[in-house]
VODREN-716479 format. One record per residue (C-alpha): residue number from 1; x, y, z. Coordinates in pm, 1 decimal. Layout:
<recs>
REC   bati          u          v          w
REC    NUM          X          Y          Z
...
</recs>
This chain:
<recs>
REC   bati          u          v          w
REC      1     6040.6       12.3     4174.5
REC      2     6181.8     -208.9     3902.1
REC      3     6109.9     -572.5     3831.2
REC      4     6410.1     -802.2     3792.2
REC      5     6458.1     -948.3     3443.9
REC      6     6585.3    -1304.2     3454.4
REC      7     6715.0    -1482.6     3146.9
REC      8     6654.0    -1853.3     3161.6
REC      9     6941.0    -2084.2     3059.7
REC     10     6850.3    -2117.4     2690.1
REC     11     6798.2    -1743.9     2622.6
REC     12     7114.0    -1668.7     2823.0
REC     13     7310.8    -1917.1     2611.6
REC     14     7167.7    -1766.0     2291.7
REC     15     7261.6    -1417.3     2411.8
REC     16     7614.2    -1530.3     2497.3
REC     17     7650.7    -1698.3     2156.5
REC     18     7524.6    -1386.5     1977.8
REC     19     7764.6    -1160.8     2169.9
REC     20     8053.6    -1393.9     2083.9
REC     21     7944.7    -1402.6     1719.0
REC     22     7929.2    -1022.0     1690.7
REC     23     8264.0     -989.9     1864.3
REC     24     8430.6    -1234.4     1623.5
REC     25     8266.9    -1095.3     1306.6
REC     26     8311.6     -722.4     1351.2
REC     27     8432.7     -653.0     1704.8
REC     28     8082.0     -536.0     1796.9
REC     29     8022.0     -775.5     2085.1
REC     30     8051.6     -501.4     2347.1
REC     31     7810.5     -276.3     2155.5
REC     32     7562.6     -563.3     2118.7
REC     33     7587.7     -641.1     2490.1
REC     34     7536.7     -273.5     2579.7
REC     35     7222.3     -245.0     2365.0
REC     36     7074.3     -562.2     2514.1
REC     37     7160.9     -442.9     2865.9
REC     38     6986.0     -111.7     2794.3
REC     39     6678.1     -297.6     2671.4
REC     40     6674.7     -518.0     2982.5
REC     41     6690.1     -205.0     3201.8
REC     42     6391.9      -65.9     3009.0
REC     43     6200.7     -390.7     3054.7
REC     44     6283.2     -391.2     3424.7
REC     45     6167.4      -32.4     3470.4
REC     46     5851.2      -69.2     3256.5
REC     47     5743.1     -434.6     3264.2
REC     48     5384.6     -347.8     3165.3
REC     49     5515.5     -245.3     2821.7
REC     50     5657.7     -593.3     2764.6
REC     51     5397.6     -856.6     2854.1
REC     52     5518.4    -1209.2     2913.9
REC     53     5409.9    -1431.9     2626.6
REC     54     5399.6    -1808.4     2656.4
REC     55     5437.8    -2025.9     2347.7
REC     56     5090.4    -2170.5     2397.5
REC     57     4909.7    -1843.2     2461.7
REC     58     4856.2    -1749.4     2097.8
REC     59     4907.1    -1380.5     2175.3
REC     60     5138.6    -1181.9     1948.4
REC     61     5447.5    -1043.3     2119.2
REC     62     5399.0     -709.1     1943.1
REC     63     5051.4     -560.2     1957.3
REC     64     5091.3     -334.1     1652.0
REC     65     5198.0     -604.6     1407.5
REC     66     4903.9     -781.6     1241.1
REC     67     4917.4    -1158.8     1261.1
REC     68     4677.8    -1428.9     1142.5
REC     69     4545.5    -1463.6     1497.4
REC     70     4464.8    -1090.9     1520.7
REC     71     4327.2    -1041.1     1169.2
REC     72     4119.6    -1358.4     1143.8
REC     73     4293.2    -1455.1      817.8
REC     74     4380.0    -1797.6      957.7
REC     75     4015.5    -1905.0      949.8
REC     76     3879.3    -2103.1      658.5
REC     77     3620.0    -1935.2      445.7
</recs>
């Protein structure tokens, strides 16, 4: 069973703007839209691979990329 992926108004507007931009610049708007649609299908089918991250949570969106919060380098010595 898949989980629906819902774009809120701001991300939807940013997506629409990006698709329009790529269409105007190099006629790649349809390709951009297809790649994003494929990613959204993947997220819907495997939501556990893409945890929801809130701006205030302090968790990195990508677990394999070191950040100051995961390495401790943000702490004063």
